[in-house]
Rosetta silent file (secondary structure, phi, psi, omega in degrees, C-alpha in Angstrom):
SEQUENCE: METRTFERKPAPDWLLAFWKEIDDKTFGAGFDCFAVDAVCNLGVADWHGRDAIRDNLRAFVDTGFTALHEVKEYWDGGTLKVFRGTVAMTPDNGGQTVHPTMTHFFVMDADGIKVKHWYGAVGPVSFG
SCORE:     score description
SCORE:     0.000 S_00000001
   1 L     0.000  142.069 -179.390 -114.632  108.851  -40.566 S_00000001
   2 L  -136.288  138.223  172.227 -112.675  105.764  -41.603 S_00000001
   3 L  -104.846  138.094 -178.581 -112.182  102.398  -40.020 S_00000001
   4 L  -140.198  140.583  179.970 -108.983  100.503  -40.693 S_00000001
   5 L  -105.954  131.544 -179.534 -107.747   97.067  -39.606 S_00000001
   6 L  -111.068  146.872  176.935 -104.100   96.587  -38.842 S_00000001
   7 E  -125.698  125.472  176.788 -102.154   93.345  -38.896 S_00000001
   8 E   -68.748  123.144 -177.628  -98.885   92.881  -36.959 S_00000001
   9 E  -136.592  162.536  167.930  -96.265   91.583  -39.383 S_00000001
  10 L   -60.450  149.894  177.454  -92.511   91.261  -39.760 S_00000001
  11 L   -60.579  137.975  179.917  -90.991   94.478  -41.139 S_00000001
  12 L   -77.867  160.983 -179.049  -90.986   94.348  -44.979 S_00000001
  13 H   -55.494  -43.578 -177.403  -87.903   94.352  -47.058 S_00000001
  14 H   -58.903  -37.816 -177.199  -88.415   97.912  -48.328 S_00000001
  15 H   -72.658  -44.811  177.686  -88.455   99.287  -44.758 S_00000001
  16 H   -59.676  -38.131  176.473  -85.357   97.269  -43.737 S_00000001
  17 H   -67.325  -37.698  176.754  -83.479   98.390  -46.844 S_00000001
  18 H   -62.809  -49.296  178.841  -84.338  102.004  -46.113 S_00000001
  19 H   -62.052  -34.687 -176.629  -83.057  101.824  -42.528 S_00000001
  20 H   -67.930  -34.514  177.430  -79.964   99.941  -43.658 S_00000001
  21 H   -58.427  -41.106  179.705  -79.106  102.782  -46.127 S_00000001
  22 H   -71.387  -48.593 -177.947  -79.086  105.170  -43.157 S_00000001
  23 H   -61.689  -38.048 -179.937  -77.200  102.799  -40.834 S_00000001
  24 H   -83.577  -13.988 -177.733  -74.576  102.088  -43.532 S_00000001
  25 L    64.999   33.491  179.155  -74.402  105.725  -44.536 S_00000001
  26 L  -101.035  -31.022  173.527  -74.785  104.766  -48.163 S_00000001
  27 L    54.861   44.666 -175.938  -78.090  106.566  -48.995 S_00000001
  28 L  -107.901 -127.569 -171.133  -78.724  104.558  -52.138 S_00000001
  29 H   -59.089  -24.940 -178.485  -81.411  102.237  -53.535 S_00000001
  30 H   -62.343  -17.705  179.179  -83.180  101.813  -50.175 S_00000001
  31 H   -80.928  -11.401  178.130  -84.659  105.293  -50.724 S_00000001
  32 H   -63.321   -7.976  178.302  -86.534  103.849  -53.792 S_00000001
  33 H   -70.735  -17.218  179.826  -89.313  102.921  -51.444 S_00000001
  34 E   -89.072  138.645  171.215  -90.375  106.607  -51.700 S_00000001
  35 E   -64.380  154.934 -177.955  -92.390  108.000  -54.549 S_00000001
  36 E   -57.010  -37.109 -175.432  -90.441  110.672  -56.539 S_00000001
  37 E  -102.251   23.074 -179.344  -92.843  113.362  -55.122 S_00000001
  38 E   -61.352  154.408 -177.206  -93.043  111.936  -51.535 S_00000001
  39 E  -120.626  136.592  173.697  -93.347  114.256  -48.556 S_00000001
  40 E  -124.892  129.058  173.307  -91.599  113.679  -45.194 S_00000001
  41 E  -117.987   88.674  179.969  -92.551  115.278  -41.925 S_00000001
  42 E  -107.971  105.147 -173.486  -89.916  113.965  -39.499 S_00000001
  43 L    63.830 -122.497  177.418  -90.097  116.048  -36.350 S_00000001
  44 L   -89.119   -1.106 -179.008  -89.961  119.649  -37.688 S_00000001
  45 L   -64.350  143.573  170.448  -88.757  118.587  -41.092 S_00000001
  46 L  -139.284   81.139 -174.663  -90.898  119.353  -44.154 S_00000001
  47 E  -103.407  135.965 -175.093  -89.087  117.769  -47.065 S_00000001
  48 E  -121.255  121.400  176.790  -90.658  117.390  -50.465 S_00000001
  49 L   101.836  141.110 -176.396  -89.374  114.792  -52.969 S_00000001
  50 H   -58.828  -41.214 -177.589  -87.436  111.593  -52.583 S_00000001
  51 H   -68.879  -30.458  176.091  -84.105  113.290  -53.346 S_00000001
  52 H   -68.494  -44.059  179.414  -84.785  116.004  -50.712 S_00000001
  53 H   -62.947  -42.005  176.140  -85.568  113.369  -48.118 S_00000001
  54 H   -64.226  -46.114 -179.409  -82.328  111.449  -48.956 S_00000001
  55 H   -65.040  -37.871 -179.718  -80.205  114.614  -48.978 S_00000001
  56 H   -72.638  -39.376  175.308  -81.610  115.993  -45.726 S_00000001
  57 H   -59.354  -47.032  179.794  -81.219  112.621  -43.988 S_00000001
  58 H   -59.465  -45.815 -178.226  -77.607  112.413  -45.206 S_00000001
  59 H   -65.060  -36.585  176.305  -76.874  115.920  -43.972 S_00000001
  60 H   -63.692  -46.136  178.455  -78.331  115.060  -40.573 S_00000001
  61 H   -70.291  -30.221  178.042  -76.333  111.904  -40.141 S_00000001
  62 L   -69.499   -1.352  177.876  -73.227  113.713  -41.383 S_00000001
  63 L   -75.735   -7.643  172.405  -73.475  115.944  -38.312 S_00000001
  64 L   125.901   38.514  176.245  -71.365  113.380  -36.508 S_00000001
  65 E  -151.042  164.267  174.522  -72.996  110.155  -35.463 S_00000001
  66 E  -113.431  134.767  179.611  -73.726  106.601  -36.570 S_00000001
  67 E  -105.106  154.851  172.822  -77.239  105.150  -36.381 S_00000001
  68 E  -143.643  107.107 -177.172  -78.416  101.567  -35.903 S_00000001
  69 E   -85.879  141.049  174.859  -82.171  101.132  -36.290 S_00000001
  70 E  -129.389  131.975 -178.361  -84.061   98.351  -34.592 S_00000001
  71 E   -89.518  123.453  176.923  -87.610   97.283  -35.380 S_00000001
  72 E   -93.468  -46.201  175.271  -89.797   96.643  -32.309 S_00000001
  73 E  -159.971  150.598  179.572  -93.052   96.228  -34.223 S_00000001
  74 E  -133.584  128.222 -177.922  -94.580   96.795  -37.593 S_00000001
  75 E  -116.265  125.927  178.688  -98.342   97.130  -38.361 S_00000001
  76 E  -104.296  122.331  175.960  -99.795   96.877  -41.885 S_00000001
  77 L  -120.507   35.472 -174.985 -103.070   98.632  -42.451 S_00000001
  78 L    79.659 -112.761 -178.082 -103.072   98.525  -46.197 S_00000001
  79 L   -84.444    7.912  174.300 -102.150  101.911  -47.512 S_00000001
  80 E  -127.871  119.277 -178.162 -101.103  102.933  -43.922 S_00000001
  81 E  -116.414  139.418 -178.518  -98.095  101.278  -42.345 S_00000001
  82 E  -122.612  133.993  177.548  -96.969  101.941  -38.731 S_00000001
  83 E  -125.357  134.837  173.058  -93.461  101.259  -37.440 S_00000001
  84 E  -127.124  136.655  178.169  -92.260  101.464  -33.847 S_00000001
  85 E  -169.029 -161.125  175.969  -88.648  100.961  -32.845 S_00000001
  86 E  -132.953  163.063  171.515  -85.499  102.399  -31.449 S_00000001
  87 E  -134.087  123.343  175.088  -82.329  103.840  -32.924 S_00000001
  88 E   -81.464  122.567 -179.165  -78.943  103.601  -31.351 S_00000001
  89 E  -116.521  107.130 -172.690  -77.176  106.887  -32.083 S_00000001
  90 E  -108.721  120.716 -179.698  -73.420  106.785  -31.365 S_00000001
  91 E   -63.567  141.761  179.288  -71.485  110.047  -31.707 S_00000001
  92 L   -65.788  -18.591 -179.437  -68.458  109.743  -33.997 S_00000001
  93 L   -87.750   12.160  179.010  -66.316  111.399  -31.301 S_00000001
  94 L    83.847    8.867  178.573  -66.809  108.414  -28.932 S_00000001
  95 L   -65.695 -175.429 -176.226  -69.423  109.980  -26.818 S_00000001
  96 L   -73.111  136.213  175.249  -72.265  108.102  -25.114 S_00000001
  97 L   -73.964  135.608  173.256  -74.727  106.195  -27.317 S_00000001
  98 E  -115.797  156.763 -176.107  -78.379  107.216  -26.885 S_00000001
  99 L  -127.170   70.231  177.516  -81.407  105.023  -27.790 S_00000001
 100 L   -63.741  148.374  174.737  -84.350  107.245  -28.677 S_00000001
 101 E   -82.851  159.190 -178.023  -87.738  105.643  -29.488 S_00000001
 102 E  -138.428  140.196  169.196  -89.212  106.102  -32.897 S_00000001
 103 E  -132.682  130.267 -179.192  -92.790  105.968  -34.292 S_00000001
 104 E  -132.137  137.933  170.674  -93.406  106.302  -37.994 S_00000001
 105 E  -114.538  131.845  176.308  -96.444  106.344  -40.202 S_00000001
 106 E  -118.501  112.245  173.720  -96.057  105.602  -43.881 S_00000001
 107 E   -89.913  121.543 -174.921  -98.897  106.490  -46.189 S_00000001
 108 E   -89.741  162.220  171.739  -98.594  104.479  -49.334 S_00000001
 109 L   -66.447  176.693 -173.858  -99.643  105.201  -52.891 S_00000001
 110 L   -61.079  -28.104  179.691 -102.951  103.785  -54.152 S_00000001
 111 L   -85.131   -8.387 -179.789 -101.130  100.577  -55.199 S_00000001
 112 L    75.977   22.272 -174.902  -99.500  100.140  -51.781 S_00000001
 113 L  -108.242  -39.714  179.036  -96.029  100.105  -53.295 S_00000001
 114 L  -118.415  149.272  174.227  -94.337  103.451  -52.706 S_00000001
 115 E   -72.672  120.596  177.794  -94.348  105.778  -49.740 S_00000001
 116 E   -92.940  -35.491 -177.823  -96.236  108.946  -50.549 S_00000001
 117 E  -148.716  129.277 -177.833  -96.027  110.604  -47.103 S_00000001
 118 E  -119.861  120.047  176.445  -93.837  109.761  -44.111 S_00000001
 119 E  -110.686  125.271  179.285  -94.783  111.162  -40.664 S_00000001
 120 E  -147.439  153.188  176.488  -92.214  110.353  -38.039 S_00000001
 121 E  -133.674  131.789 -179.261  -91.096  111.141  -34.557 S_00000001
 122 E  -134.094  132.691  175.506  -87.781  110.287  -32.925 S_00000001
 123 E   144.029  178.561   -0.050  -86.732  111.303  -29.507 S_00000001
 124 L   -70.212  151.146  178.599  -85.900  112.765  -27.305 S_00000001
 125 L  -114.766  120.141  177.675  -82.349  112.941  -28.741 S_00000001
 126 L  -153.083  119.508  176.876  -79.679  114.310  -26.445 S_00000001
 127 L   -86.853  128.073 -179.149  -75.988  113.314  -26.363 S_00000001
 128 L   -80.394    0.000    0.000  -74.697  113.461  -22.856 S_00000001
């Protein structure tokens, strides 16, 4: 059993830079927040390694939409960070934008600098 205290804070630069890479479809240095051997479990995804995380997110976004992430709240619990927000997903073909909710847990390395494990849920996602 473990007890952890969380403090509500503004979203940190590393998190904003990560979302911006996805929103801008650049997939660059914002992914450096992940450890080289990070693991991502986003929905049914089970991606191992920073490059696999980047490549799989790029492939998903390249299915035909543009994303715009919005931070609703960010909670810092030391080596565990919690993010809640929404993402506007606009189909590239001009279809209706959807705004699924997101909840993400980021488990940091022992130094609290790099993301070692990302657990996330987005949805439901359905383009009308």
